[in-house]
C-alpha positions as CSV (number, residue, x, y, z in Angstrom):
1,X,77.8,26.6,51.2
2,X,80.8,28.7,50.4
3,X,80.2,31.9,48.4
4,X,82.7,34.5,47.3
5,X,81.8,38.2,47.6
6,X,80.3,39.4,44.3
7,X,80.8,42.9,43.0
8,X,77.1,43.7,43.1
9,X,76.8,42.5,46.7
10,X,77.0,45.2,49.3
11,X,77.2,42.6,52.2
12,X,78.4,39.0,52.0
13,X,78.6,36.5,54.8
14,X,81.0,33.6,54.1
15,X,80.8,30.6,56.4
16,X,80.0,32.8,59.4
17,X,79.5,31.1,62.8
18,X,78.8,33.0,66.1
19,X,79.1,31.3,69.4
20,X,79.3,32.8,72.9
21,X,81.5,31.0,75.4
22,X,79.8,28.0,77.0
23,X,76.7,28.3,74.8
24,X,75.6,26.5,71.6
25,X,76.3,28.4,68.4
26,X,73.8,31.2,67.6
27,X,74.7,31.1,63.9
28,X,76.1,28.0,62.2
29,X,78.2,28.3,59.0
30,X,75.9,31.0,57.5
31,X,76.6,32.3,54.0
32,X,74.5,34.7,51.9
33,X,74.7,37.9,49.9
34,X,72.8,41.2,50.2
35,X,72.5,43.3,47.0
36,X,72.5,47.0,46.9
37,X,69.2,49.0,47.0
38,X,66.8,46.2,48.0
39,X,64.6,45.6,51.0
40,X,65.6,42.4,52.8
41,X,63.9,40.8,55.7
42,X,65.4,38.4,58.3
43,X,62.4,36.3,59.4
44,X,62.2,33.6,62.1
45,X,61.1,32.8,65.7
46,X,62.8,34.2,68.8
47,X,66.4,32.8,69.2
48,X,66.8,31.8,65.5
49,X,69.8,34.2,65.0
50,X,68.3,37.0,63.0
51,X,69.2,39.8,65.4
52,X,72.7,38.3,65.7
53,X,73.1,38.8,61.9
54,X,72.0,42.4,62.3
55,X,74.5,42.9,65.2
56,X,77.3,41.4,63.1
57,X,76.6,43.7,60.1
58,X,76.4,46.7,62.5
59,X,79.7,45.9,64.1
60,X,78.3,45.4,67.6
61,X,79.8,41.9,67.8
62,X,82.4,39.9,65.8
63,X,82.0,36.4,64.2
64,X,83.6,33.4,65.9
65,X,84.4,32.0,62.4
66,X,84.0,33.1,58.8
67,X,84.2,36.4,57.1
68,X,81.9,39.4,56.6
69,X,82.4,41.5,53.5
70,X,81.2,45.1,52.9
71,X,81.7,46.2,49.3
72,X,84.1,43.4,48.8
73,X,86.3,44.2,51.8
74,X,86.5,42.1,55.0
75,X,85.0,44.1,57.9
76,X,85.2,41.5,60.8
77,X,87.2,43.8,63.0
78,X,86.0,47.2,61.8
79,X,84.3,49.1,64.7
80,X,80.7,50.1,64.4
81,X,81.4,53.8,64.1
82,X,83.6,53.2,61.0
83,X,80.8,51.4,59.0
84,X,78.4,53.0,56.6
85,X,75.5,51.5,58.5
86,X,72.8,52.9,60.8
87,X,70.4,51.0,63.0
88,X,66.8,51.7,64.0
89,X,66.2,49.9,67.3
90,X,63.0,48.3,68.6
91,X,62.7,50.9,71.3
92,X,63.9,53.7,68.9
93,X,66.6,54.8,71.5
94,X,65.7,58.5,71.2
95,X,67.0,61.1,73.7
96,X,64.0,62.3,75.8
97,X,65.7,65.5,76.8
98,X,66.3,66.6,73.2
99,X,63.6,67.8,70.8
100,X,63.0,66.3,67.3
101,X,65.5,68.5,65.5
102,X,68.3,67.8,68.0
103,X,67.6,64.0,68.1
104,X,68.0,63.9,64.3
105,X,71.1,66.3,64.4
106,X,72.9,64.3,67.2
107,X,75.2,62.4,64.9
108,X,75.9,65.4,62.8
109,X,77.0,67.4,65.8
110,X,79.4,64.7,66.8
111,X,81.0,65.1,63.4
112,X,81.2,68.8,64.1
113,X,79.5,69.9,60.9
114,X,78.7,73.6,60.4
115,X,75.3,74.7,61.7
116,X,74.0,75.6,58.2
117,X,74.8,72.1,56.9
118,X,73.3,70.5,60.0
119,X,70.0,72.4,59.4
120,X,69.9,71.5,55.8
121,X,70.5,67.8,56.4
122,X,68.0,67.5,59.3
123,X,65.2,69.3,57.4
124,X,65.9,67.1,54.4
125,X,65.6,63.9,56.5
126,X,62.4,65.2,58.2
127,X,60.9,65.8,54.7
128,X,61.5,62.2,53.8
129,X,59.6,61.0,56.9
130,X,56.8,63.6,56.7
131,X,57.8,65.4,59.9
132,X,58.5,69.0,58.6
133,X,57.1,71.4,61.2
134,X,57.8,69.1,64.1
135,X,61.4,70.3,64.6
136,X,60.7,71.8,68.0
137,X,58.4,69.1,69.3
138,X,59.5,67.3,72.4
139,X,59.9,63.5,72.1
140,X,57.4,62.8,74.9
141,X,54.8,64.8,72.9
142,X,55.1,62.4,69.9
143,X,52.9,59.4,69.1
144,X,54.5,55.9,68.6
145,X,54.4,56.3,64.9
146,X,55.9,59.8,65.0
147,X,58.7,58.6,67.3
148,X,59.5,55.8,64.8
149,X,59.7,58.4,62.0
150,X,62.2,60.5,64.1
151,X,64.3,57.4,64.6
152,X,64.3,56.7,60.9
153,X,65.2,60.3,60.1
154,X,68.1,60.1,62.5
155,X,69.2,56.9,60.7
156,X,69.0,58.3,57.2
157,X,70.3,61.9,57.9
158,X,73.9,60.9,56.8
159,X,72.7,58.7,53.9
160,X,74.3,55.5,55.1
161,X,74.7,52.6,52.6
162,X,72.7,50.2,54.8
163,X,69.9,50.8,57.3
164,X,69.2,48.0,59.8
165,X,65.8,47.8,61.4
166,X,65.4,45.6,64.5
167,X,61.7,44.9,64.8
168,X,60.9,48.7,64.8
169,X,57.1,48.1,64.4
170,X,56.5,45.7,67.2
171,X,55.3,48.3,69.7
172,X,52.7,49.8,67.4
173,X,49.0,48.9,67.3
174,X,47.8,46.9,64.3
175,X,46.4,49.8,62.2
176,X,49.4,52.0,62.7
177,X,51.7,49.0,62.1
178,X,50.1,48.4,58.7
179,X,50.4,52.1,57.8
180,X,54.1,52.1,58.8
181,X,54.8,49.0,56.6
182,X,53.6,51.0,53.6
183,X,55.6,54.1,54.6
184,X,58.8,52.2,55.3
185,X,58.6,50.3,51.9
186,X,58.0,53.6,50.0
187,X,60.8,55.3,51.9
188,X,63.2,52.6,51.0
189,X,62.2,52.9,47.3
190,X,62.7,56.7,47.3
191,X,66.0,56.6,49.1
192,X,67.4,53.7,47.2
193,X,69.3,52.6,50.3
194,X,69.6,48.9,51.3
195,X,67.2,48.1,54.1
196,X,67.7,45.0,56.3
197,X,64.6,44.4,58.5
198,X,64.3,41.9,61.3
199,X,60.9,40.5,62.3
200,X,59.1,37.4,63.5
201,X,55.8,38.5,61.8
202,X,55.3,36.5,58.6
203,X,52.7,38.9,57.1
204,X,55.0,41.8,57.7
205,X,57.8,40.1,55.9
206,X,55.6,39.0,52.9
207,X,54.2,42.5,52.5
208,X,57.4,44.6,52.6
209,X,60.3,42.6,51.2
210,X,62.1,42.2,48.0
211,X,63.8,39.1,49.5
212,X,63.3,37.1,52.7
213,X,65.8,34.9,54.6
214,X,63.9,32.4,56.8
215,X,66.0,31.3,59.8
216,X,65.6,28.5,62.3
217,X,68.2,27.5,65.0
218,X,71.0,29.5,63.5
219,X,70.6,28.3,59.9
220,X,69.0,29.9,56.9
221,X,66.3,27.5,55.9
222,X,65.3,29.2,52.7
223,X,65.8,32.5,50.9
224,X,63.9,34.1,48.0
225,X,61.1,36.5,47.0
226,X,58.0,36.5,49.1
227,X,56.1,34.6,46.4
228,X,58.9,32.0,46.2
229,X,58.9,31.5,49.9
230,X,55.1,31.2,50.2
231,X,54.4,29.2,47.0
232,X,57.4,26.9,47.1
233,X,58.5,26.2,50.8
234,X,61.5,24.0,51.0
235,X,60.6,22.1,54.1
236,X,58.0,21.6,56.8
237,X,59.3,24.4,59.0
238,X,59.1,27.0,56.3
239,X,55.7,25.8,55.1
240,X,54.3,25.9,58.6
241,X,56.0,29.2,59.6
242,X,55.1,31.2,56.5
243,X,51.3,31.5,56.5
244,X,48.9,28.7,57.2
245,X,49.4,25.3,55.6
246,X,47.9,21.8,55.3
247,X,50.9,19.4,55.6
248,X,50.3,15.7,55.2
249,X,52.5,12.7,54.6
250,X,52.6,11.4,51.0
251,X,54.4,9.2,48.5
252,X,55.6,10.2,45.0
253,X,54.6,7.2,43.0
254,X,56.1,8.6,39.7
255,X,56.6,11.9,37.9
256,X,53.4,14.0,38.0
257,X,51.6,11.5,40.3
258,X,51.5,11.6,44.1
259,X,49.7,9.6,46.7
260,X,48.3,11.0,50.0
261,X,45.1,10.6,52.1
262,X,44.7,7.1,50.6
263,X,44.3,8.4,47.0
264,X,46.5,9.2,44.0
265,X,46.5,12.7,42.5
266,X,47.9,14.5,39.5
267,X,50.6,17.1,40.4
268,X,53.3,19.1,38.6
269,X,56.3,17.7,40.4
270,X,59.0,15.5,38.8
271,X,62.5,14.3,39.3
272,X,61.9,12.4,42.5
273,X,62.5,8.7,43.1
274,X,59.6,6.3,42.4
275,X,57.7,5.7,45.7
276,X,59.8,8.2,47.6
277,X,58.2,9.4,50.9
278,X,57.4,13.1,50.8
279,X,55.5,15.8,52.6
280,X,52.6,17.4,50.8
281,X,51.6,21.1,51.2
282,X,48.3,22.6,50.1
283,X,47.4,26.1,51.2
284,X,43.9,26.6,52.8
285,X,42.9,29.2,50.1
286,X,43.6,26.6,47.4
287,X,41.0,24.2,48.6
288,X,37.5,24.6,47.1
289,X,34.3,23.3,48.8
290,X,32.1,21.0,46.7
291,X,29.4,18.4,47.2
292,X,31.0,15.2,48.7
293,X,30.6,13.2,45.5
294,X,32.3,15.9,43.4
295,X,35.3,16.3,45.7
296,X,38.8,14.8,45.3
297,X,38.7,14.5,49.1
298,X,35.7,13.7,51.3
299,X,35.8,15.4,54.7
300,X,33.7,16.1,57.8
301,X,33.5,19.7,59.2
302,X,34.8,19.8,62.8
303,X,34.8,23.6,63.4
304,X,34.2,26.9,61.7
305,X,35.2,30.5,62.4
306,X,34.2,33.7,60.6
307,X,37.3,35.8,59.8
308,X,35.6,38.7,58.1
309,X,36.8,38.2,54.5
310,X,36.4,34.4,54.7
311,X,35.3,31.4,56.8
312,X,38.0,29.3,58.4
313,X,36.8,25.7,58.3
314,X,38.5,22.8,60.0
315,X,37.9,19.4,58.6
316,X,39.0,15.8,58.9
317,X,39.2,13.1,56.2
318,X,38.6,9.3,56.5
319,X,42.4,8.7,56.9
320,X,42.5,11.1,59.9
321,X,44.2,14.0,58.2
322,X,43.3,17.5,59.4
323,X,42.4,20.0,56.7
324,X,42.1,23.8,57.1
325,X,40.0,25.6,54.4
326,X,39.6,29.3,53.7
327,X,36.4,29.9,51.8
328,X,33.7,32.5,51.3
329,X,31.2,29.6,51.4
330,X,29.8,28.7,54.8
331,X,29.8,25.1,56.1
332,X,28.0,23.6,59.1
333,X,29.8,21.7,61.9
334,X,29.2,18.0,61.3
335,X,28.4,18.5,57.6
336,X,30.1,16.1,55.0
337,X,31.6,18.1,52.2
338,X,34.0,17.6,49.3
339,X,37.3,19.4,48.7
340,X,38.8,19.9,45.3
341,X,42.1,21.5,44.2
342,X,44.2,21.9,41.1
343,X,47.4,19.9,40.4
344,X,49.3,23.2,40.7
345,X,48.0,23.6,44.3
346,X,49.9,20.5,45.4
347,X,53.4,21.3,46.6
348,X,55.7,18.3,47.1
349,X,58.6,18.6,49.6
350,X,61.5,16.1,49.8
351,X,63.0,15.3,53.1
352,X,66.5,16.9,53.9
353,X,66.7,18.6,50.5
354,X,69.2,21.5,50.4
355,X,68.2,24.9,49.0
356,X,70.6,24.3,46.0
357,X,69.0,20.9,45.3
358,X,65.6,22.4,45.6
359,X,66.4,25.3,43.2
360,X,67.8,22.8,40.6
361,X,64.6,20.8,40.8
362,X,62.4,23.8,40.3
363,X,64.6,24.9,37.4
364,X,64.1,21.5,35.8
365,X,60.3,22.0,35.8
366,X,60.6,25.1,33.7
């Protein structure tokens, strides 16, 4: 895919490849655009290339091939200190010998601003992250969440055009992590600055993002809003990586009719070849438990776990397909039950379909 930098795009990658000498390419011909004022997430497993994209935007490394545009200008060789970009690192990279005020003021002092201006900017940044009154606190006296706020204050104190966040929540416990997700999202809205967030946590990406880029093996597999990614995964990797999924082999017999698990079902997909092999995705929460005779599928319960808000029920059908069900209804191990679902719950995935082909097919439905 080859894109030209658009006027509304603050960052554009055009055919970017990154390869270190003697190693396979970390990024492979990657092209995308980042619009101003949105919260983006780069999501994928370790080694997929998401942190490399962050480093390329920050200027910590240069692409092997391709071009990177910032506000329409090529920045391949522009050093990091000349870019309107600040980074919040995973370990926060705070100075332990400086207090909160001096950590936030560090970059301003390098620029040799006047003391009154430094004080004004630092206090404004601390207000944004709810740390007014902590100016003289030592870093080793701060909690993990407070340290993260200091790192964010230091990143926003000069109002950069882009803030890069490299898994900054990974060291926090679950409750604090959830709280900081809300705070970060609200902070981005108030500032209006473009945030680019790196994580391997799917729930985190779905909760915080305007748009998500899902990466695997140096390639963007799919991009879109959280709902787009969750409801309409493009391939087996995305469907399996984003949330929990039931993925079974099927065959598209004709428009609006698909076969899997030895039966034929109504669906909402069209535009595929008659009898084309496909993968079928049904999310666990879209399966409803019924009596066996009332179900579209008849299954046997193999295991059940209580997850607080629902039961997680593992089943198997007569064709040997495994099914995961999320239900508020309890089932017993060994029990025969029925499963029913709406045609809209069936998501059909073609093999080797590009994102452009996938988008055209979805547009045809509407």
